[in-house]
NUVEXPA-308861 format. One record per atom (N, C-alpha, C, CB): atom name; x negated, y negated, z; residue in three letters. Coordinates in Angstrom, 3 decimals. Glycine has a CB too. Layout:
{name = CA&px = X&py = Y&pz = Z&resn = ALA};
...
***
This chain:
{name = N&px = 10.028&py = -19.797&pz = -37.232&resn = MET};
{name = CA&px = 11.381&py = -20.080&pz = -37.657&resn = MET};
{name = C&px = 12.097&py = -20.834&pz = -36.561&resn = MET};
{name = CB&px = 12.130&py = -18.792&pz = -38.015&resn = MET};
{name = N&px = 12.735&py = -21.872&pz = -36.957&resn = GLU};
{name = CA&px = 13.402&py = -22.739&pz = -36.000&resn = GLU};
{name = C&px = 14.687&py = -22.120&pz = -35.478&resn = GLU};
{name = CB&px = 13.694&py = -24.081&pz = -36.629&resn = GLU};
{name = N&px = 14.939&py = -22.241&pz = -34.170&resn = GLY};
{name = CA&px = 16.166&py = -21.743&pz = -33.578&resn = GLY};
{name = C&px = 16.117&py = -20.274&pz = -33.192&resn = GLY};
{name = CB&px = 17.284&py = -21.962&pz = -34.516&resn = GLY};
{name = N&px = 15.121&py = -19.531&pz = -33.675&resn = ASP};
{name = CA&px = 15.018&py = -18.121&pz = -33.309&resn = ASP};
{name = C&px = 14.394&py = -18.006&pz = -31.916&resn = ASP};
{name = CB&px = 14.177&py = -17.333&pz = -34.359&resn = ASP};
{name = N&px = 14.999&py = -17.205&pz = -31.074&resn = ALA};
{name = CA&px = 14.431&py = -16.966&pz = -29.748&resn = ALA};
{name = C&px = 13.313&py = -15.950&pz = -29.886&resn = ALA};
{name = CB&px = 15.518&py = -16.470&pz = -28.739&resn = ALA};
{name = N&px = 12.191&py = -16.230&pz = -29.274&resn = THR};
{name = CA&px = 11.073&py = -15.298&pz = -29.342&resn = THR};
{name = C&px = 11.295&py = -14.178&pz = -28.348&resn = THR};
{name = CB&px = 9.735&py = -16.014&pz = -29.068&resn = THR};
{name = N&px = 10.888&py = -12.947&pz = -28.680&resn = PRO};
{name = CA&px = 11.057&py = -11.838&pz = -27.734&resn = PRO};
{name = C&px = 10.335&py = -12.081&pz = -26.421&resn = PRO};
{name = CB&px = 10.559&py = -10.549&pz = -28.349&resn = PRO};
{name = N&px = 9.195&py = -12.787&pz = -26.432&resn = GLU};
{name = CA&px = 8.461&py = -13.038&pz = -25.196&resn = GLU};
{name = C&px = 9.290&py = -13.838&pz = -24.203&resn = GLU};
{name = CB&px = 7.165&py = -13.770&pz = -25.495&resn = GLU};
{name = N&px = 10.053&py = -14.791&pz = -24.683&resn = ALA};
{name = CA&px = 10.870&py = -15.615&pz = -23.792&resn = ALA};
{name = C&px = 11.927&py = -14.764&pz = -23.102&resn = ALA};
{name = CB&px = 11.535&py = -16.764&pz = -24.572&resn = ALA};
{name = N&px = 12.558&py = -13.857&pz = -23.845&resn = ASP};
{name = CA&px = 13.556&py = -12.973&pz = -23.257&resn = ASP};
{name = C&px = 12.920&py = -12.043&pz = -22.219&resn = ASP};
{name = CB&px = 14.251&py = -12.153&pz = -24.352&resn = ASP};
{name = N&px = 11.771&py = -11.506&pz = -22.542&resn = VAL};
{name = CA&px = 11.083&py = -10.603&pz = -21.621&resn = VAL};
{name = C&px = 10.673&py = -11.345&pz = -20.359&resn = VAL};
{name = CB&px = 9.853&py = -9.975&pz = -22.292&resn = VAL};
{name = N&px = 10.152&py = -12.557&pz = -20.493&resn = ASP};
{name = CA&px = 9.750&py = -13.338&pz = -19.331&resn = ASP};
{name = C&px = 10.943&py = -13.630&pz = -18.432&resn = ASP};
{name = CB&px = 9.089&py = -14.641&pz = -19.768&resn = ASP};
{name = N&px = 12.084&py = -13.987&pz = -19.017&resn = ASP};
{name = CA&px = 13.271&py = -14.263&pz = -18.218&resn = ASP};
{name = C&px = 13.727&py = -13.013&pz = -17.485&resn = ASP};
{name = CB&px = 14.398&py = -14.800&pz = -19.099&resn = ASP};
{name = N&px = 13.698&py = -11.887&pz = -18.189&resn = GLU};
{name = CA&px = 14.105&py = -10.637&pz = -17.562&resn = GLU};
{name = C&px = 13.144&py = -10.250&pz = -16.452&resn = GLU};
{name = CB&px = 14.189&py = -9.521&pz = -18.599&resn = GLU};
{name = N&px = 11.849&py = -10.406&pz = -16.718&resn = LEU};
{name = CA&px = 10.849&py = -10.073&pz = -15.706&resn = LEU};
{name = C&px = 10.983&py = -10.986&pz = -14.493&resn = LEU};
{name = CB&px = 9.434&py = -10.177&pz = -16.292&resn = LEU};
{name = N&px = 11.166&py = -12.259&pz = -14.733&resn = THR};
{name = CA&px = 11.329&py = -13.211&pz = -13.637&resn = THR};
{name = C&px = 12.554&py = -12.869&pz = -12.802&resn = THR};
{name = CB&px = 11.441&py = -14.640&pz = -14.178&resn = THR};
{name = N&px = 13.640&py = -12.541&pz = -13.459&resn = SER};
{name = CA&px = 14.859&py = -12.176&pz = -12.756&resn = SER};
{name = C&px = 14.667&py = -10.891&pz = -11.954&resn = SER};
{name = CB&px = 16.011&py = -12.015&pz = -13.744&resn = SER};
{name = N&px = 13.989&py = -9.920&pz = -12.566&resn = TYR};
{name = CA&px = 13.731&py = -8.647&pz = -11.902&resn = TYR};
{name = C&px = 12.865&py = -8.848&pz = -10.664&resn = TYR};
{name = CB&px = 13.057&py = -7.667&pz = -12.867&resn = TYR};
{name = N&px = 11.788&py = -9.600&pz = -10.803&resn = LEU};
{name = CA&px = 10.896&py = -9.845&pz = -9.673&resn = LEU};
{name = C&px = 11.591&py = -10.639&pz = -8.577&resn = LEU};
{name = CB&px = 9.648&py = -10.582&pz = -10.136&resn = LEU};
{name = N&px = 12.431&py = -11.578&pz = -8.965&resn = ALA};
{name = CA&px = 13.171&py = -12.353&pz = -7.968&resn = ALA};
{name = C&px = 14.112&py = -11.453&pz = -7.179&resn = ALA};
{name = CB&px = 13.961&py = -13.487&pz = -8.641&resn = ALA};
{name = N&px = 14.713&py = -10.460&pz = -7.860&resn = ALA};
{name = CA&px = 15.615&py = -9.543&pz = -7.172&resn = ALA};
{name = C&px = 14.855&py = -8.651&pz = -6.196&resn = ALA};
{name = CB&px = 16.374&py = -8.687&pz = -8.184&resn = ALA};
{name = N&px = 13.598&py = -8.337&pz = -6.507&resn = LEU};
{name = CA&px = 12.797&py = -7.495&pz = -5.626&resn = LEU};
{name = C&px = 12.182&py = -8.254&pz = -4.463&resn = LEU};
{name = CB&px = 11.713&py = -6.833&pz = -6.409&resn = LEU};
{name = N&px = 12.022&py = -9.549&pz = -4.619&resn = ALA};
{name = CA&px = 11.356&py = -10.359&pz = -3.594&resn = ALA};
{name = C&px = 12.210&py = -10.407&pz = -2.330&resn = ALA};
{name = CB&px = 11.085&py = -11.794&pz = -4.118&resn = ALA};
{name = N&px = 11.574&py = -10.300&pz = -1.154&resn = PRO};
{name = CA&px = 12.346&py = -10.368&pz = 0.090&resn = PRO};
{name = C&px = 12.854&py = -11.784&pz = 0.321&resn = PRO};
{name = CB&px = 11.493&py = -9.905&pz = 1.289&resn = PRO};
{name = N&px = 13.967&py = -11.844&pz = 1.003&resn = GLU};
{name = CA&px = 14.527&py = -13.137&pz = 1.386&resn = GLU};
{name = C&px = 13.609&py = -13.781&pz = 2.410&resn = GLU};
{name = CB&px = 15.970&py = -12.985&pz = 1.952&resn = GLU};
{name = N&px = 13.476&py = -15.088&pz = 2.365&resn = THR};
{name = CA&px = 12.596&py = -15.764&pz = 3.320&resn = THR};
{name = C&px = 13.148&py = -15.696&pz = 4.739&resn = THR};
{name = CB&px = 12.394&py = -17.218&pz = 2.913&resn = THR};
{name = N&px = 14.449&py = -15.536&pz = 4.871&resn = ALA};
{name = CA&px = 15.053&py = -15.446&pz = 6.198&resn = ALA};
{name = C&px = 15.103&py = -14.006&pz = 6.704&resn = ALA};
{name = CB&px = 16.456&py = -16.035&pz = 6.173&resn = ALA};
{name = N&px = 14.551&py = -13.074&pz = 5.923&resn = ASP};
{name = CA&px = 14.557&py = -11.669&pz = 6.306&resn = ASP};
{name = C&px = 13.735&py = -11.465&pz = 7.574&resn = ASP};
{name = CB&px = 14.012&py = -10.793&pz = 5.165&resn = ASP};
{name = N&px = 14.321&py = -10.792&pz = 8.556&resn = VAL};
{name = CA&px = 13.655&py = -10.579&pz = 9.836&resn = VAL};
{name = C&px = 12.590&py = -9.499&pz = 9.728&resn = VAL};
{name = CB&px = 14.673&py = -10.205&pz = 10.910&resn = VAL};
{name = N&px = 12.777&py = -8.532&pz = 8.831&resn = GLU};
{name = CA&px = 11.867&py = -7.399&pz = 8.756&resn = GLU};
{name = C&px = 10.637&py = -7.734&pz = 7.933&resn = GLU};
{name = CB&px = 12.574&py = -6.191&pz = 8.170&resn = GLU};
{name = N&px = 9.495&py = -7.317&pz = 8.425&resn = THR};
{name = CA&px = 8.239&py = -7.524&pz = 7.727&resn = THR};
{name = C&px = 7.237&py = -6.498&pz = 8.227&resn = THR};
{name = CB&px = 7.711&py = -8.970&pz = 7.931&resn = THR};
{name = N&px = 6.166&py = -6.302&pz = 7.503&resn = THR};
{name = CA&px = 5.120&py = -5.401&pz = 7.975&resn = THR};
{name = C&px = 3.843&py = -6.165&pz = 8.297&resn = THR};
{name = CB&px = 4.836&py = -4.321&pz = 6.932&resn = THR};
{name = N&px = 3.924&py = -7.469&pz = 8.335&resn = ALA};
{name = CA&px = 2.754&py = -8.263&pz = 8.698&resn = ALA};
{name = C&px = 2.397&py = -7.972&pz = 10.154&resn = ALA};
{name = CB&px = 3.016&py = -9.789&pz = 8.480&resn = ALA};
{name = N&px = 1.122&py = -7.983&pz = 10.448&resn = SER};
{name = CA&px = 0.658&py = -7.643&pz = 11.789&resn = SER};
{name = C&px = 1.223&py = -8.594&pz = 12.837&resn = SER};
{name = CB&px = -0.862&py = -7.661&pz = 11.838&resn = SER};
{name = N&px = 1.724&py = -8.006&pz = 13.912&resn = GLY};
{name = CA&px = 2.169&py = -8.805&pz = 15.039&resn = GLY};
{name = C&px = 3.501&py = -9.499&pz = 14.854&resn = GLY};
{name = CB&px = 1.161&py = -9.806&pz = 15.339&resn = GLY};
{name = N&px = 4.241&py = -9.166&pz = 13.810&resn = THR};
{name = CA&px = 5.531&py = -9.794&pz = 13.609&resn = THR};
{name = C&px = 6.634&py = -8.751&pz = 13.708&resn = THR};
{name = CB&px = 5.582&py = -10.510&pz = 12.255&resn = THR};
{name = N&px = 7.845&py = -9.206&pz = 13.757&resn = SER};
{name = CA&px = 8.982&py = -8.316&pz = 13.965&resn = SER};
{name = C&px = 9.262&py = -7.455&pz = 12.753&resn = SER};
{name = CB&px = 10.208&py = -9.113&pz = 14.313&resn = SER};
{name = N&px = 9.732&py = -6.259&pz = 12.978&resn = PHE};
{name = CA&px = 10.258&py = -5.376&pz = 11.952&resn = PHE};
{name = C&px = 11.557&py = -4.854&pz = 12.520&resn = PHE};
{name = CB&px = 9.250&py = -4.207&pz = 11.571&resn = PHE};
{name = N&px = 12.647&py = -5.540&pz = 12.194&resn = GLY};
{name = CA&px = 13.918&py = -5.236&pz = 12.842&resn = GLY};
{name = C&px = 13.788&py = -5.612&pz = 14.303&resn = GLY};
{name = CB&px = 14.309&py = -3.729&pz = 12.676&resn = GLY};
{name = N&px = 13.958&py = -4.640&pz = 15.176&resn = THR};
{name = CA&px = 13.810&py = -4.898&pz = 16.614&resn = THR};
{name = C&px = 12.469&py = -4.395&pz = 17.135&resn = THR};
{name = CB&px = 14.950&py = -4.237&pz = 17.393&resn = THR};
{name = N&px = 11.603&py = -3.921&pz = 16.243&resn = ALA};
{name = CA&px = 10.303&py = -3.386&pz = 16.647&resn = ALA};
{name = C&px = 9.201&py = -4.404&pz = 16.388&resn = ALA};
{name = CB&px = 10.002&py = -2.076&pz = 15.902&resn = ALA};
{name = N&px = 8.050&py = -4.162&pz = 16.972&resn = GLN};
{name = CA&px = 6.865&py = -5.000&pz = 16.792&resn = GLN};
{name = C&px = 5.830&py = -4.190&pz = 16.020&resn = GLN};
{name = CB&px = 6.290&py = -5.488&pz = 18.173&resn = GLN};
{name = N&px = 5.123&py = -4.830&pz = 15.115&resn = VAL};
{name = CA&px = 4.106&py = -4.155&pz = 14.312&resn = VAL};
{name = C&px = 2.730&py = -4.536&pz = 14.826&resn = VAL};
{name = CB&px = 4.249&py = -4.515&pz = 12.810&resn = VAL};
{name = N&px = 1.873&py = -3.524&pz = 15.047&resn = TYR};
{name = CA&px = 0.508&py = -3.741&pz = 15.498&resn = TYR};
{name = C&px = -0.457&py = -3.066&pz = 14.532&resn = TYR};
{name = CB&px = 0.310&py = -3.208&pz = 16.936&resn = TYR};
{name = N&px = -1.627&py = -3.634&pz = 14.385&resn = GLN};
{name = CA&px = -2.690&py = -2.986&pz = 13.624&resn = GLN};
{name = C&px = -3.576&py = -2.242&pz = 14.602&resn = GLN};
{name = CB&px = -3.515&py = -4.019&pz = 12.790&resn = GLN};
{name = N&px = -4.121&py = -1.131&pz = 14.152&resn = LEU};
{name = CA&px = -4.989&py = -0.317&pz = 14.989&resn = LEU};
{name = C&px = -6.303&py = -0.119&pz = 14.241&resn = LEU};
{name = CB&px = -4.321&py = 1.058&pz = 15.345&resn = LEU};
{name = N&px = -7.405&py = -0.571&pz = 14.826&resn = ARG};
{name = CA&px = -8.719&py = -0.437&pz = 14.204&resn = ARG};
{name = C&px = -9.462&py = 0.710&pz = 14.869&resn = ARG};
{name = CB&px = -9.531&py = -1.759&pz = 14.312&resn = ARG};
{name = N&px = -9.856&py = 1.703&pz = 14.064&resn = LEU};
{name = CA&px = -10.565&py = 2.876&pz = 14.567&resn = LEU};
{name = C&px = -11.914&py = 3.002&pz = 13.874&resn = LEU};
{name = CB&px = -9.728&py = 4.156&pz = 14.357&resn = LEU};
{name = N&px = -12.844&py = 3.643&pz = 14.557&resn = THR};
{name = CA&px = -14.116&py = 3.948&pz = 13.905&resn = THR};
{name = C&px = -13.846&py = 4.978&pz = 12.809&resn = THR};
{name = CB&px = -15.181&py = 4.480&pz = 14.939&resn = THR};
{name = N&px = -14.775&py = 5.128&pz = 11.907&resn = LEU};
{name = CA&px = -14.619&py = 6.081&pz = 10.815&resn = LEU};
{name = C&px = -14.408&py = 7.499&pz = 11.352&resn = LEU};
{name = CB&px = -15.845&py = 6.039&pz = 9.894&resn = LEU};
{name = N&px = -15.197&py = 7.872&pz = 12.346&resn = MET};
{name = CA&px = -15.066&py = 9.222&pz = 12.932&resn = MET};
{name = C&px = -13.705&py = 9.410&pz = 13.607&resn = MET};
{name = CB&px = -16.194&py = 9.474&pz = 13.955&resn = MET};
{name = N&px = -13.264&py = 8.413&pz = 14.355&resn = ASP};
{name = CA&px = -11.960&py = 8.506&pz = 15.015&resn = ASP};
{name = C&px = -10.833&py = 8.563&pz = 13.990&resn = ASP};
{name = CB&px = -11.750&py = 7.316&pz = 15.961&resn = ASP};
{name = N&px = -10.964&py = 7.791&pz = 12.931&resn = ASN};
{name = CA&px = -9.956&py = 7.781&pz = 11.877&resn = ASN};
{name = C&px = -9.865&py = 9.152&pz = 11.208&resn = ASN};
{name = CB&px = -10.278&py = 6.697&pz = 10.836&resn = ASN};
{name = N&px = -11.013&py = 9.760&pz = 10.926&resn = GLU};
{name = CA&px = -11.021&py = 11.087&pz = 10.316&resn = GLU};
{name = C&px = -10.394&py = 12.126&pz = 11.239&resn = GLU};
{name = CB&px = -12.448&py = 11.497&pz = 9.961&resn = GLU};
{name = N&px = -10.698&py = 12.025&pz = 12.530&resn = GLN};
{name = CA&px = -10.113&py = 12.962&pz = 13.494&resn = GLN};
{name = C&px = -8.595&py = 12.793&pz = 13.555&resn = GLN};
{name = CB&px = -10.729&py = 12.754&pz = 14.895&resn = GLN};
{name = N&px = -8.131&py = 11.552&pz = 13.550&resn = LEU};
{name = CA&px = -6.691&py = 11.291&pz = 13.569&resn = LEU};
{name = C&px = -6.033&py = 11.872&pz = 12.327&resn = LEU};
{name = CB&px = -6.411&py = 9.779&pz = 13.665&resn = LEU};
{name = N&px = -6.662&py = 11.695&pz = 11.170&resn = LYS};
{name = CA&px = -6.113&py = 12.251&pz = 9.929&resn = LYS};
{name = C&px = -6.028&py = 13.765&pz = 9.987&resn = LYS};
{name = CB&px = -6.961&py = 11.827&pz = 8.737&resn = LYS};
{name = N&px = -7.097&py = 14.407&pz = 10.502&resn = GLU};
{name = CA&px = -7.117&py = 15.866&pz = 10.600&resn = GLU};
{name = C&px = -6.030&py = 16.375&pz = 11.537&resn = GLU};
{name = CB&px = -8.484&py = 16.348&pz = 11.079&resn = GLU};
{name = N&px = -5.904&py = 15.745&pz = 12.693&resn = LEU};
{name = CA&px = -4.883&py = 16.157&pz = 13.658&resn = LEU};
{name = C&px = -3.476&py = 15.955&pz = 13.090&resn = LEU};
{name = CB&px = -5.040&py = 15.372&pz = 14.973&resn = LEU};
{name = N&px = -3.270&py = 14.858&pz = 12.405&resn = ALA};
{name = CA&px = -1.966&py = 14.591&pz = 11.805&resn = ALA};
{name = C&px = -1.652&py = 15.628&pz = 10.725&resn = ALA};
{name = CB&px = -1.926&py = 13.169&pz = 11.211&resn = ALA};
{name = N&px = -2.646&py = 15.964&pz = 9.913&resn = ALA};
{name = CA&px = -2.438&py = 16.968&pz = 8.864&resn = ALA};
{name = C&px = -2.083&py = 18.322&pz = 9.470&resn = ALA};
{name = CB&px = -3.694&py = 17.096&pz = 7.985&resn = ALA};
{name = N&px = -2.763&py = 18.694&pz = 10.549&resn = GLU};
{name = CA&px = -2.455&py = 19.951&pz = 11.234&resn = GLU};
{name = C&px = -1.019&py = 19.970&pz = 11.735&resn = GLU};
{name = CB&px = -3.416&py = 20.171&pz = 12.401&resn = GLU};
{name = N&px = -0.517&py = 18.819&pz = 12.137&resn = ARG};
{name = CA&px = 0.847&py = 18.711&pz = 12.663&resn = ARG};
{name = C&px = 1.858&py = 18.353&pz = 11.579&resn = ARG};
{name = CB&px = 0.898&py = 17.672&pz = 13.767&resn = ARG};
{name = N&px = 1.401&py = 18.293&pz = 10.344&resn = GLN};
{name = CA&px = 2.235&py = 17.961&pz = 9.185&resn = GLN};
{name = C&px = 2.993&py = 16.647&pz = 9.388&resn = GLN};
{name = CB&px = 3.225&py = 19.093&pz = 8.908&resn = GLN};
{name = N&px = 2.246&py = 15.633&pz = 9.776&resn = THR};
{name = CA&px = 2.803&py = 14.295&pz = 9.955&resn = THR};
{name = C&px = 1.773&py = 13.288&pz = 9.466&resn = THR};
{name = CB&px = 3.189&py = 14.027&pz = 11.451&resn = THR};
{name = N&px = 2.099&py = 12.040&pz = 9.514&resn = SER};
{name = CA&px = 1.158&py = 11.001&pz = 9.085&resn = SER};
{name = C&px = 0.330&py = 10.527&pz = 10.274&resn = SER};
{name = CB&px = 1.910&py = 9.807&pz = 8.440&resn = SER};
{name = N&px = -0.853&py = 9.989&pz = 10.005&resn = PRO};
{name = CA&px = -1.650&py = 9.428&pz = 11.100&resn = PRO};
{name = C&px = -0.894&py = 8.331&pz = 11.850&resn = PRO};
{name = CB&px = -2.966&py = 8.872&pz = 10.560&resn = PRO};
{name = N&px = -0.143&py = 7.509&pz = 11.122&resn = GLN};
{name = CA&px = 0.625&py = 6.433&pz = 11.761&resn = GLN};
{name = C&px = 1.677&py = 6.996&pz = 12.701&resn = GLN};
{name = CB&px = 1.292&py = 5.547&pz = 10.704&resn = GLN};
{name = N&px = 2.385&py = 8.031&pz = 12.246&resn = ALA};
{name = CA&px = 3.430&py = 8.627&pz = 13.083&resn = ALA};
{name = C&px = 2.824&py = 9.273&pz = 14.324&resn = ALA};
{name = CB&px = 4.234&py = 9.667&pz = 12.283&resn = ALA};
{name = N&px = 1.688&py = 9.939&pz = 14.156&resn = LEU};
{name = CA&px = 1.034&py = 10.579&pz = 15.298&resn = LEU};
{name = C&px = 0.556&py = 9.544&pz = 16.309&resn = LEU};
{name = CB&px = -0.145&py = 11.435&pz = 14.826&resn = LEU};
{name = N&px = -0.063&py = 8.477&pz = 15.835&resn = ALA};
{name = CA&px = -0.527&py = 7.418&pz = 16.741&resn = ALA};
{name = C&px = 0.660&py = 6.770&pz = 17.461&resn = ALA};
{name = CB&px = -1.329&py = 6.345&pz = 15.959&resn = ALA};
{name = N&px = 1.747&py = 6.550&pz = 16.749&resn = THR};
{name = CA&px = 2.943&py = 5.974&pz = 17.367&resn = THR};
{name = C&px = 3.490&py = 6.904&pz = 18.440&resn = THR};
{name = CB&px = 4.021&py = 5.696&pz = 16.306&resn = THR};
{name = N&px = 3.528&py = 8.197&pz = 18.123&resn = GLU};
{name = CA&px = 4.009&py = 9.175&pz = 19.102&resn = GLU};
{name = C&px = 3.153&py = 9.154&pz = 20.360&resn = GLU};
{name = CB&px = 4.016&py = 10.584&pz = 18.495&resn = GLU};
{name = N&px = 1.831&py = 9.107&pz = 20.185&resn = TRP};
{name = CA&px = 0.935&py = 9.082&pz = 21.342&resn = TRP};
{name = C&px = 1.127&py = 7.823&pz = 22.184&resn = TRP};
{name = CB&px = -0.514&py = 9.180&pz = 20.883&resn = TRP};
{name = N&px = 1.275&py = 6.688&pz = 21.539&resn = VAL};
{name = CA&px = 1.487&py = 5.443&pz = 22.281&resn = VAL};
{name = C&px = 2.798&py = 5.506&pz = 23.049&resn = VAL};
{name = CB&px = 1.483&py = 4.229&pz = 21.327&resn = VAL};
{name = N&px = 3.846&py = 6.008&pz = 22.411&resn = MET};
{name = CA&px = 5.137&py = 6.106&pz = 23.086&resn = MET};
{name = C&px = 5.063&py = 7.058&pz = 24.283&resn = MET};
{name = CB&px = 6.215&py = 6.576&pz = 22.103&resn = MET};
{name = N&px = 4.353&py = 8.182&pz = 24.119&resn = GLN};
{name = CA&px = 4.189&py = 9.114&pz = 25.242&resn = GLN};
{name = C&px = 3.438&py = 8.455&pz = 26.385&resn = GLN};
{name = CB&px = 3.451&py = 10.382&pz = 24.791&resn = GLN};
{name = N&px = 2.403&py = 7.706&pz = 26.062&resn = ARG};
{name = CA&px = 1.620&py = 7.036&pz = 27.112&resn = ARG};
{name = C&px = 2.459&py = 5.981&pz = 27.827&resn = ARG};
{name = CB&px = 0.354&py = 6.387&pz = 26.514&resn = ARG};
{name = N&px = 3.250&py = 5.235&pz = 27.075&resn = LEU};
{name = CA&px = 4.104&py = 4.218&pz = 27.690&resn = LEU};
{name = C&px = 5.127&py = 4.856&pz = 28.621&resn = LEU};
{name = CB&px = 4.816&py = 3.392&pz = 26.612&resn = LEU};
{name = N&px = 5.680&py = 5.994&pz = 28.213&resn = GLN};
{name = CA&px = 6.618&py = 6.705&pz = 29.087&resn = GLN};
{name = C&px = 5.918&py = 7.182&pz = 30.355&resn = GLN};
{name = CB&px = 7.248&py = 7.901&pz = 28.346&resn = GLN};
{name = N&px = 4.703&py = 7.682&pz = 30.206&resn = TRP};
{name = CA&px = 3.924&py = 8.149&pz = 31.354&resn = TRP};
{name = C&px = 3.640&py = 6.989&pz = 32.313&resn = TRP};
{name = CB&px = 2.598&py = 8.796&pz = 30.884&resn = TRP};
{name = N&px = 3.206&py = 5.860&pz = 31.734&resn = GLU};
{name = CA&px = 2.926&py = 4.659&pz = 32.544&resn = GLU};
{name = C&px = 4.177&py = 4.192&pz = 33.276&resn = GLU};
{name = CB&px = 2.383&py = 3.520&pz = 31.657&resn = GLU};
{name = N&px = 5.303&py = 4.186&pz = 32.598&resn = ALA};
{name = CA&px = 6.562&py = 3.765&pz = 33.229&resn = ALA};
{name = C&px = 6.923&py = 4.707&pz = 34.368&resn = ALA};
{name = CB&px = 7.709&py = 3.719&pz = 32.192&resn = ALA};
{name = N&px = 6.742&py = 6.006&pz = 34.148&resn = HIS};
{name = CA&px = 7.025&py = 6.991&pz = 35.200&resn = HIS};
{name = C&px = 6.117&py = 6.776&pz = 36.409&resn = HIS};
{name = CB&px = 6.852&py = 8.424&pz = 34.657&resn = HIS};
{name = N&px = 4.832&py = 6.484&pz = 36.170&resn = GLN};
{name = CA&px = 3.900&py = 6.243&pz = 37.267&resn = GLN};
{name = C&px = 4.289&py = 5.014&pz = 38.084&resn = GLN};
{name = CB&px = 2.488&py = 6.078&pz = 36.726&resn = GLN};
{name = N&px = 4.908&py = 4.060&pz = 37.434&resn = ARG};
{name = CA&px = 5.332&py = 2.836&pz = 38.126&resn = ARG};
{name = C&px = 6.721&py = 2.962&pz = 38.734&resn = ARG};
{name = CB&px = 5.307&py = 1.663&pz = 37.168&resn = ARG};
{name = N&px = 7.383&py = 4.070&pz = 38.486&resn = GLY};
{name = CA&px = 8.714&py = 4.287&pz = 39.060&resn = GLY};
{name = C&px = 9.834&py = 3.683&pz = 38.254&resn = GLY};
{name = CB&px = 8.763&py = 3.736&pz = 40.432&resn = GLY};
{name = N&px = 9.592&py = 3.439&pz = 36.997&resn = PHE};
{name = CA&px = 10.669&py = 2.893&pz = 36.138&resn = PHE};
{name = C&px = 11.527&py = 3.989&pz = 35.580&resn = PHE};
{name = CB&px = 10.089&py = 2.069&pz = 34.990&resn = PHE};
***
């Protein structure tokens, strides 16, 4: 039928608009890509052996935290220790 809008066209426009609203701004400083900024922090990837990864998961579960949070905590503690050793 001529002049009738198809439901697919309306859905596509709505979906496109919805996805555009969810998409990050290109000028957004925050990202989770490896080695790039996330606000004022830096993001790093950590590669562990399967056994080390399992141990990290177990230790994190025992402490009721995530493996990422536990690894971050350990790195921060080590950096503080290193700074103290250097007299900072």
